[in-house]
N, CA and C atoms as an extended XYZ file, in Angstrom:
225
Properties=species:S:1:pos:R:3:atomname:S:1:resname:S:1:resid:I:1 pbc="F F F"
N         0.388        6.422      -20.045 N   MET     1
C        -0.205        5.141      -19.685 CA  MET     1
C         0.133        4.828      -18.222 C   MET     1
N        -0.888        4.471      -17.487 N   GLU     2
C        -0.682        4.167      -16.076 CA  GLU     2
C        -0.214        2.740      -15.883 C   GLU     2
N         0.725        2.575      -15.014 N   HIS     3
C         1.181        1.243      -14.650 CA  HIS     3
C         0.636        0.931      -13.271 C   HIS     3
N         0.707       -0.320      -12.928 N   MET     4
C         0.295       -0.684      -11.588 CA  MET     4
C         1.385       -1.526      -10.948 C   MET     4
N         1.697       -1.219       -9.728 N   THR     5
C         2.689       -1.965       -8.978 CA  THR     5
C         1.939       -2.745       -7.907 C   THR     5
N         2.276       -4.012       -7.742 N   ALA     6
C         1.624       -4.827       -6.718 CA  ALA     6
C         2.650       -5.287       -5.693 C   ALA     6
N         2.296       -5.175       -4.429 N   ILE     7
C         3.166       -5.604       -3.344 CA  ILE     7
C         2.388       -6.590       -2.488 C   ILE     7
N         2.931       -7.780       -2.334 N   ASP     8
C         2.309       -8.758       -1.453 CA  ASP     8
C         3.096       -8.757       -0.146 C   ASP     8
N         2.546       -8.091        0.855 N   ALA     9
C         3.243       -7.979        2.138 CA  ALA     9
C         2.581       -8.852        3.197 C   ALA     9
N         1.793       -9.831        2.765 N   ARG    10
C         1.156      -10.730        3.738 CA  ARG    10
C         2.226      -11.557        4.431 C   ARG    10
N         2.059      -11.713        5.747 N   GLY    11
C         3.007      -12.505        6.516 CA  GLY    11
C         4.241      -11.721        6.939 C   GLY    11
N         4.325      -10.461        6.536 N   LEU    12
C         5.482       -9.634        6.902 CA  LEU    12
C         5.070       -8.664        7.994 C   LEU    12
N         5.928       -8.506        8.996 N   SER    13
C         5.574       -7.573       10.054 CA  SER    13
C         6.199       -6.208        9.780 C   SER    13
N         5.601       -5.195       10.384 N   CYS    14
C         6.090       -3.835       10.176 CA  CYS    14
C         7.501       -3.732       10.724 C   CYS    14
N         8.352       -2.942       10.126 N   PRO    15
C         8.035       -1.946        9.097 CA  PRO    15
C         8.194       -2.422        7.650 C   PRO    15
N         8.307       -3.728        7.400 N   ILE    16
C         8.576       -4.189        6.039 CA  ILE    16
C         7.490       -3.788        5.025 C   ILE    16
N         6.184       -3.975        5.327 N   PRO    17
C         5.189       -3.545        4.334 CA  PRO    17
C         5.297       -2.055        3.994 C   PRO    17
N         5.554       -1.239        5.008 N   VAL    18
C         5.691        0.207        4.792 CA  VAL    18
C         6.941        0.499        3.965 C   VAL    18
N         8.047       -0.160        4.298 N   ALA    19
C         9.301        0.062        3.570 CA  ALA    19
C         9.162       -0.332        2.098 C   ALA    19
N         8.503       -1.464        1.847 N   ARG    20
C         8.311       -1.903        0.456 CA  ARG    20
C         7.403       -0.958       -0.312 C   ARG    20
N         6.374       -0.468        0.361 N   THR    21
C         5.452        0.472       -0.280 CA  THR    21
C         6.176        1.772       -0.606 C   THR    21
N         6.965        2.256        0.346 N   LYS    22
C         7.712        3.490        0.151 CA  LYS    22
C         8.699        3.349       -1.013 C   LYS    22
N         9.350        2.210       -1.088 N   GLN    23
C        10.290        1.921       -2.167 CA  GLN    23
C         9.574        1.962       -3.524 C   GLN    23
N         8.404        1.351       -3.585 N   ALA    24
C         7.622        1.336       -4.832 CA  ALA    24
C         7.199        2.749       -5.226 C   ALA    24
N         6.835        3.565       -4.227 N   MET    25
C         6.436        4.955       -4.495 CA  MET    25
C         7.598        5.752       -5.073 C   MET    25
N         8.787        5.529       -4.515 N   GLU    26
C         9.957        6.275       -4.976 CA  GLU    26
C        10.388        5.831       -6.370 C   GLU    26
N        10.252        4.526       -6.637 N   LYS    27
C        10.659        3.976       -7.926 CA  LYS    27
C         9.694        4.352       -9.047 C   LYS    27
N         8.402        4.336       -8.736 N   ASN    28
C         7.358        4.600       -9.733 CA  ASN    28
C         6.352        5.605       -9.195 C   ASN    28
N         6.758        6.883       -9.125 N   PRO    29
C         5.909        7.879       -8.461 CA  PRO    29
C         4.533        8.102       -9.100 C   PRO    29
N         4.362        7.730      -10.361 N   SER    30
C         3.051        7.969      -10.986 CA  SER    30
C         2.194        6.705      -11.046 C   SER    30
N         2.704        5.611      -10.503 N   ASP    31
C         1.965        4.350      -10.549 CA  ASP    31
C         0.906        4.232       -9.469 C   ASP    31
N        -0.116        3.472       -9.810 N   GLU    32
C        -1.085        3.053       -8.814 CA  GLU    32
C        -0.443        1.831       -8.149 C   GLU    32
N        -0.535        1.750       -6.838 N   ILE    33
C         0.109        0.648       -6.109 CA  ILE    33
C        -0.943       -0.140       -5.341 C   ILE    33
N        -0.915       -1.438       -5.531 N   THR    34
C        -1.804       -2.318       -4.771 CA  THR    34
C        -0.955       -3.037       -3.733 C   THR    34
N        -1.381       -2.952       -2.478 N   VAL    35
C        -0.621       -3.585       -1.398 CA  VAL    35
C        -1.529       -4.579       -0.685 C   VAL    35
N        -1.071       -5.821       -0.566 N   LEU    36
C        -1.808       -6.833        0.188 CA  LEU    36
C        -1.153       -6.980        1.553 C   LEU    36
N        -1.952       -6.842        2.605 N   VAL    37
C        -1.434       -6.991        3.967 CA  VAL    37
C        -2.381       -7.894        4.750 C   VAL    37
N        -1.858       -8.476        5.820 N   ASP    38
C        -2.724       -9.348        6.616 CA  ASP    38
C        -2.706       -8.998        8.096 C   ASP    38
N        -2.578       -7.714        8.355 N   SER    39
C        -2.738       -7.272        9.744 CA  SER    39
C        -3.276       -5.846        9.751 C   SER    39
N        -4.014       -5.567       10.812 N   ASN    40
C        -4.596       -4.247       10.961 CA  ASN    40
C        -3.503       -3.188       11.108 C   ASN    40
N        -2.431       -3.542       11.816 N   VAL    41
C        -1.316       -2.613       12.026 CA  VAL    41
C        -0.675       -2.229       10.692 C   VAL    41
N        -0.417       -3.229        9.850 N   ALA    42
C         0.184       -2.957        8.540 CA  ALA    42
C        -0.753       -2.090        7.697 C   ALA    42
N        -2.055       -2.382        7.758 N   LYS    43
C        -3.036       -1.590        7.009 CA  LYS    43
C        -2.988       -0.127        7.451 C   LYS    43
N        -2.989        0.084        8.762 N   GLU    44
C        -2.947        1.453        9.297 CA  GLU    44
C        -1.651        2.176        8.907 C   GLU    44
N        -0.521        1.472        9.039 N   ASN    45
C         0.772        2.093        8.757 CA  ASN    45
C         0.958        2.427        7.272 C   ASN    45
N         0.541        1.519        6.401 N   VAL    46
C         0.654        1.773        4.957 CA  VAL    46
C        -0.287        2.917        4.567 C   VAL    46
N        -1.484        2.931        5.160 N   THR    47
C        -2.440        4.011        4.893 CA  THR    47
C        -1.855        5.363        5.319 C   THR    47
N        -1.231        5.390        6.489 N   ARG    48
C        -0.626        6.620        7.003 CA  ARG    48
C         0.483        7.107        6.067 C   ARG    48
N         1.332        6.194        5.621 N   LEU    49
C         2.404        6.537        4.688 CA  LEU    49
C         1.808        7.112        3.396 C   LEU    49
N         0.812        6.419        2.860 N   ALA    50
C         0.212        6.834        1.590 CA  ALA    50
C        -0.394        8.232        1.685 C   ALA    50
N        -1.148        8.491        2.748 N   THR    51
C        -1.761        9.815        2.869 CA  THR    51
C        -0.704       10.894        3.080 C   THR    51
N         0.381       10.557        3.772 N   SER    52
C         1.445       11.545        3.968 CA  SER    52
C         2.152       11.869        2.647 C   SER    52
N         2.097       10.919        1.702 N   LYS    53
C         2.728       11.125        0.390 CA  LYS    53
C         1.710       11.592       -0.647 C   LYS    53
N         0.527       12.010       -0.176 N   LYS    54
C        -0.530       12.533       -1.049 CA  LYS    54
C        -1.121       11.495       -2.002 C   LYS    54
N        -1.257       10.275       -1.520 N   TYR    55
C        -1.929        9.224       -2.295 CA  TYR    55
C        -3.335        9.057       -1.737 C   TYR    55
N        -4.279        8.717       -2.612 N   SER    56
C        -5.598        8.358       -2.105 CA  SER    56
C        -5.526        6.870       -1.765 C   SER    56
N        -6.283        6.453       -0.768 N   VAL    57
C        -6.229        5.064       -0.322 CA  VAL    57
C        -7.621        4.456       -0.346 C   VAL    57
N        -7.741        3.337       -1.043 N   ASP    58
C        -8.996        2.598       -1.073 CA  ASP    58
C        -8.720        1.267       -0.374 C   ASP    58
N        -9.331        1.076        0.793 N   VAL    59
C        -9.097       -0.145        1.569 CA  VAL    59
C       -10.225       -1.130        1.300 C   VAL    59
N        -9.846       -2.324        0.882 N   GLN    60
C       -10.835       -3.370        0.651 CA  GLN    60
C       -10.504       -4.548        1.557 C   GLN    60
N       -11.492       -4.985        2.336 N   ALA    61
C       -11.285       -6.150        3.190 CA  ALA    61
C       -11.426       -7.393        2.324 C   ALA    61
N       -10.387       -8.218        2.304 N   VAL    62
C       -10.404       -9.434        1.492 CA  VAL    62
C       -10.987      -10.577        2.318 C   VAL    62
N       -10.494      -10.723        3.533 N   SER    63
C       -11.028      -11.725        4.465 CA  SER    63
C       -10.791      -11.187        5.865 C   SER    63
N       -10.911      -12.041        6.873 N   ASN    64
C       -10.833      -11.582        8.257 CA  ASN    64
C        -9.755      -10.547        8.552 C   ASN    64
N        -8.496      -10.908        8.370 N   ASP    65
C        -7.447       -9.936        8.678 CA  ASP    65
C        -6.648       -9.602        7.441 C   ASP    65
N        -7.256       -9.786        6.279 N   GLU    66
C        -6.529       -9.528        5.049 CA  GLU    66
C        -7.131       -8.328        4.339 C   GLU    66
N        -6.251       -7.437        3.897 N   TYR    67
C        -6.717       -6.221        3.248 CA  TYR    67
C        -5.976       -5.978        1.953 C   TYR    67
N        -6.702       -5.395        1.008 N   LYS    68
C        -6.088       -4.970       -0.250 CA  LYS    68
C        -6.194       -3.446       -0.245 C   LYS    68
N        -5.046       -2.780       -0.313 N   LEU    69
C        -5.024       -1.321       -0.327 CA  LEU    69
C        -4.647       -0.867       -1.730 C   LEU    69
N        -5.487       -0.023       -2.300 N   VAL    70
C        -5.181        0.524       -3.624 CA  VAL    70
C        -4.796        1.982       -3.431 C   VAL    70
N        -3.532        2.283       -3.722 N   LEU    71
C        -2.999        3.627       -3.518 CA  LEU    71
C        -2.866        4.326       -4.862 C   LEU    71
N        -3.457        5.512       -4.952 N   LYS    72
C        -3.379        6.253       -6.200 CA  LYS    72
C        -2.732        7.607       -5.943 C   LYS    72
N        -1.684        7.919       -6.725 N   PRO    73
C        -1.028        9.220       -6.528 CA  PRO    73
C        -1.955       10.335       -6.971 C   PRO    73
N        -1.906       11.461       -6.265 N   SER    74
C        -2.699       12.599       -6.704 CA  SER    74
C        -1.978       13.248       -7.871 C   SER    74
N        -2.754       13.698       -8.822 N   LYS    75
C        -2.157       14.262      -10.042 CA  LYS    75
C        -1.665       15.677       -9.796 C   LYS    75
């Protein structure tokens, strides 16, 4: 059964969103992780981390500078 981990990193500057995402990946390596960020830099950095860890990344723009990233581990 797949679990989902959600991280709300809005209002946090880097490297905190990346650190929290990395922590979630290490704690729950088979989980799908949803990360909310509100800056382009955080979106880029979390995406880079995810792809380096072999996760697929689905970026959804929520509003002007707000993004929802859905990270899925490769099987």
